[in-house]
C-alpha positions in Angstrom: 102.7 126.9 135.9 100.2 124.4 134.7 102.8 121.7 133.8 104.5 122.2 137.2 101.3 121.1 138.9 101.3 117.8 137.0 103.1 114.8 138.4 106.4 113.6 136.9 106.2 110.4 135.0 108.5 107.4 135.7 110.4 106.0 132.9 108.1 102.9 132.6 105.1 105.2 132.1 107.0 107.2 129.5 107.9 104.0 127.6 104.2 102.9 127.5 103.0 106.4 126.6 105.5 107.2 123.8 106.4 103.7 122.4 110.1 104.5 123.0 112.0 101.9 125.0 113.8 102.7 128.2 117.2 102.0 126.5 116.3 104.5 123.7 115.4 107.2 126.2 118.7 106.7 128.1 120.8 106.7 124.8 119.1 109.9 123.6 119.8 111.5 127.0 123.5 110.8 126.6 123.8 111.4 122.9 121.5 114.4 122.3 121.1 115.9 125.7 117.3 115.3 125.5 115.2 114.2 127.3 116.5 115.7 130.6 114.7 113.8 133.3 114.6 114.9 136.9 115.0 112.4 139.8 112.3 111.1 142.1 112.6 110.5 145.8 114.3 107.1 145.0 116.8 108.6 142.6 115.0 107.1 139.6 114.4 109.1 136.3 111.2 111.1 136.3 110.0 113.1 133.3 108.0 116.3 133.1 104.8 116.2 131.0 106.1 118.7 128.5 109.1 116.5 127.7 106.8 113.5 127.3 104.7 115.4 124.8 107.8 116.3 122.8 109.0 112.7 122.9 105.6 111.6 121.5 105.8 114.0 118.6 109.4 112.9 117.9 108.3 109.3 117.8 105.6 110.1 115.4 108.0 111.9 113.1 110.4 109.0 113.2 107.6 106.7 112.2 107.4 108.8 109.0 111.1 108.2 108.3 112.8 111.2 110.0 116.0 110.6 111.9 116.2 111.6 115.6 119.5 113.4 115.1 117.8 115.8 112.7 114.9 116.7 114.9 116.0 116.2 118.5 117.2 119.8 119.0 114.0 121.4 117.6 111.5 123.1 119.8 108.1 121.6 120.3 106.4 124.2 118.1 108.8 123.4 115.2 108.2 119.6 115.7 104.5 120.2 115.6 104.8 122.2 112.3 106.7 119.3 110.8 103.8 117.0 111.7 101.3 119.1 109.9 99.8 117.4 106.8 101.5 119.9 104.4 104.9 118.6 105.4 104.2 115.0 104.3 103.0 113.2 101.2 99.5 112.4 100.2 97.4 111.8 103.3 93.9 110.4 103.9 91.2 113.0 103.5 89.0 113.6 106.6 85.2 113.6 106.1 82.1 114.2 108.2 82.1 110.6 109.4 85.7 110.9 110.7 84.9 114.2 112.5 81.8 112.7 114.1 83.7 109.6 115.4 86.6 111.7 116.7 84.1 113.8 118.7 82.7 110.7 120.3 86.1 109.4 121.1 87.0 112.7 122.8 83.7 112.6 124.7 84.3 109.0 125.8 80.9 108.0 124.5 81.7 104.3 124.0 78.2 103.0 123.3 77.5 105.9 120.9 80.8 105.4 119.2 80.1 101.7 118.6 76.6 102.6 117.3 77.9 105.3 115.0 80.6 103.2 113.5 78.1 100.3 113.0 75.7 102.6 111.2 78.4 103.9 109.0 79.5 100.4 108.1 75.9 99.4 107.3 75.5 102.4 105.0 78.8 102.0 103.2 79.4 98.3 103.2 82.6 96.7 104.4 84.8 97.6 101.5 83.9 101.3 101.4 83.9 101.4 105.2 87.5 100.4 105.3 88.7 102.7 102.5 86.6 105.8 103.2 86.2 105.7 106.9 88.5 103.5 108.8 91.7 104.4 107.0 91.4 108.1 107.3 90.1 107.7 110.9 93.1 105.6 111.9 95.3 108.4 110.5 93.4 111.1 112.3 93.5 109.2 115.6 97.3 108.7 115.2 97.9 112.4 114.4 95.8 113.5 117.4 97.7 111.2 119.7 101.1 112.4 118.4 100.1 116.0 118.9 98.9 115.3 122.4 95.2 115.9 121.6 94.2 112.4 122.6 95.2 110.4 125.6 96.6 106.9 125.4 93.4 105.5 126.9 91.3 107.3 124.3 93.3 105.8 121.4 92.9 102.4 123.1 89.1 103.0 123.4 88.8 103.6 119.7 91.0 100.7 118.8 89.0 98.2 120.9 85.7 99.4 119.4 86.8 99.2 115.8 88.5 95.9 116.3 85.2 94.4 117.7 83.3 95.7 114.7 85.8 94.3 112.2 85.8 90.9 113.9 82.1 90.8 113.8 82.1 91.7 110.2 84.6 88.9 109.4 82.5 86.3 111.3 79.5 87.1 109.1 81.3 86.8 105.8 80.9 83.7 103.7 83.8 81.2 103.7 86.3 81.9 101.0 87.2 79.6 98.1 90.0 77.1 98.1 92.7 79.4 96.6 94.6 81.4 97.4 95.2 80.4 101.0 96.5 83.4 102.8 98.3 83.2 106.2 98.2 86.5 108.0 100.2 87.5 111.1 102.8 89.9 112.4 106.3 89.4 113.7 107.4 89.6 117.3 107.4 93.2 118.6 104.5 94.1 116.3 101.4 93.9 118.6 99.1 96.0 116.4 96.4 93.9 114.8 94.1 96.5 113.3 95.9 96.6 109.9 95.9 92.8 109.8 92.1 92.7 110.4 91.5 95.3 107.6 93.7 93.3 105.2 91.9 90.1 106.1 88.5 91.6 105.4 89.6 93.0 102.0 91.0 89.5 101.1 87.8 87.8 102.3 85.6 90.1 100.2 87.6 89.0 97.1 87.1 85.3 98.0 90.5 84.4 99.4 90.7 81.7 102.1 92.3 83.5 105.1 93.9 81.9 108.1 95.0 84.4 110.8 97.6 83.6 113.5 97.0 87.0 115.2 100.0 89.0 116.2 103.6 88.5 117.2 104.2 85.1 115.8 107.9 83.9 115.9 109.4 83.4 112.5 109.9 79.6 112.8 106.2 79.2 113.7 105.1 81.3 110.7 107.1 78.9 108.5 105.6 75.8 110.1 102.1 77.2 110.0 102.5 78.1 106.3 103.4 74.5 105.6 100.6 73.0 107.8 98.0 75.2 106.2 99.2 74.7 102.6 99.5 78.5 102.3 99.9 80.1 98.9 100.7 83.5 100.5 102.1 84.7 103.8 101.0 88.3 104.5 102.6 90.4 107.3 101.5 93.8 108.6 104.0 96.4 109.9 102.7 99.5 111.7 104.7 102.6 112.2 105.6 101.4 115.7 107.6 98.5 114.5 111.4 99.3 114.4 112.0 100.5 110.8 115.6 99.4 110.9 114.5 95.8 111.3 111.9 95.6 108.6 114.1 94.8 105.6 116.2 92.2 107.5 113.2 90.5 108.9 111.5 90.2 105.6 114.7 89.0 103.9 115.2 86.3 106.5 111.6 85.1 106.3 111.8 85.1 102.5 114.8 82.7 102.7 113.0 80.4 105.2 109.8 80.1 103.1 109.6 77.9 100.1 109.8 79.7 96.8 106.3 78.5 96.0 104.8 80.6 98.8 104.6 84.3 98.1 105.4 86.8 100.7 103.4 90.0 101.0 104.0 92.9 103.4 101.8 96.0 104.1 101.1 98.6 106.6 102.2 102.1 107.5 105.8 101.5 108.3 108.0 103.8 106.1 110.7 101.2 105.7 108.3 99.2 103.4 108.9 101.7 100.7 112.6 100.7 100.6 112.0 97.0 100.5 113.0 95.7 97.0 113.5 92.0 97.8 113.0 89.3 95.2 109.9 87.3 95.9 108.3 90.0 98.0 105.2 92.0 97.2 104.7 95.3 99.1 101.1 96.2 99.3 101.2 99.9 99.9 97.5 100.5 100.7 94.2 98.7 101.2 93.1 99.7 97.7 96.0 97.6 96.3 95.0 94.4 98.0 92.6 93.5 95.3 95.1 94.4 92.6 97.8 92.3 94.2 95.4 89.4 94.6 94.3 89.7 91.0 98.0 89.6 89.9 98.5 86.4 91.9 95.4 84.8 90.3 96.6 85.8 86.8 99.9 84.1 87.5 98.2 80.9 88.8 95.3 80.4 86.4 95.2 76.6 86.9 95.1 76.8 90.7 92.5 79.5 90.5 
């Protein structure tokens, strides 16, 4: 009875809430018989909250590499069991810092959240803060959102606070050396900047000269910026929200457009990265590999470094 008291959601709201496009929702409706929207007073699709929750979990499982045809017919409880940590690979380990921050997010205590994260970063230092706190915290926030335990605005609240802290940390770091010069950005349809900020901090700690274009840079502008900045490396971030089917093709195209002298790096949580085996591409599978990949570049360019 509780769900019946909740308002139906229009398709635009469902698109924003789940990260699934309107076209995808309509295609699934025809192909799989789910979702099954009702109609509002104007004859437009309107979705019950329980269907939106199921769509959110399905999107999360797809971001881990599962195909919609394999999971669409499952009940919500079955989908939630698949999203349990035991069903995946090695996952970040939660700790008391993560639990404390999650509690503040759920309580909507923005000032206390900012203060708590600042204190943790001061105690741990930027490197350990990213590895030991932010990485598992990002995973925990994402899992809670998938399972419907966090609202969209709560996830946004956390993201804005952590981004502010990371930008402040970056601004206080000393200027990097002359090499390598690393151009960081994301491709169009990838608006998530948190992974990019984390990679930039890790590179800055190791003395790289970083130039960030922010998010959603058209490919032609990435190539032009790489030339104008004399970049040695172009580094892209791909979150789980980026269409996995487009990752390999996009990286392949960018690799052909960039001069062979410029290395191409890709990192993030998108499962398609594990399948990228392109010549001239380095896949950085985790933050702890940033230093190793940078060290390998320096070993291969001893005169420049």
